[in-house]
C-alpha angles and dihedrals in degrees: 000000000000094000091048091055090045092054092048091046090054090051096048109121091011097078128027114283094237091057096052091083089060093060103115117271091213139015136178124249114197121188139036141295088274099049132002141163124220121212119203135186107215127186117230091252089069096048096106091048098045095105091053090049092049092049091050089051091051090050089054094045109040093188093060107101098170135029120206129192122211107248100177144008117264109282145170132026092304095057093225129140131214113258122192121212106232100169141002135020124001091221105082099172111123142168109238119205120212130165095331093316129110124217121188112200148136110228089207090064106032142031117255130153120197087190090071095064092104091050091050089053092050091053093047090052090058095053113096126215114277096018124142113227132192117203111194118198087018099173116189089346106263095144096042092047096047092046094047093043093052096038111045112199094033116126116219130188114198120196121191132166099200108088092207092052092044092051091051089048090056089049091047092051088055094042089056094040093238100132090122092056108035129057114191119203126189114218150071111308089223090062101031104044100055088052096052092088089210135112117214134211090221136020122194123201106189094172103104096182110060101357090123091071089061099051089100087060098042101048097057088052091065124090115232106288093017122145127247121203107201123186124203143162116244142170114250092240088072113007104172114021097087094047091048092048091050092052094046093047093048092048092049092053088056094046091253133125124227122212112192110228107170141010116199135180103219107179140339109251104181140335104331091339120120138188104230137184127214119192119203135179109226118209136169111274 
């Protein structure tokens, strides 16, 4: 709240009074104290003032070297969105620090959400020593790295289709010295996972839009009694029913039984829309 007021205070007299209320309430900062990138969502009404807003933000956050504006929704197989540079340096590659882990990435080329740090910690806390974990749609490796860092001895396989994200994942495994614990594979989970020849204690599906169409791939990768972490978008009037029904139906088709263990609100996504997680134990029917 304080930073929001500060940003608006800095802009007072520089943009019309009636537009001050449209200055974003929140924005993401990805990076470190040395170099960071800010990502804003700006309404069209602020378009002609976006450079002033970006400069005010950079005055308030001295480590922010570049300010990007969201220019599209996430789209395509790689789940990235277009981001326009509105102020600062052209080079937007940063090293983001989170809970003792380092993540090298360029937000213009890959998906990464600093807002999901708490969720990554929650997942890592559930993993037990010695488990084998499959992370589908693993991106630049935030879940595999946090899990492996907090749970020495755990074996993680990370599968990602975006070559840029996969390459960063490989770098991040090395940056965090986790080569002995994480194996990163580039490819489509639908093709890669059935060929792994391995059954996992835990499978994560951090692809909230469209993950349901991969349940038939994820469930066979679990050992009997293994745990599935399924992410989904839902309206707040009924956050979990659809996700639970999808899991149960997919399990049934594969002669398995799903026992729902946890239901978690992860993050608000839009007006009354939430990203949720449903955890289920999958056993033979």
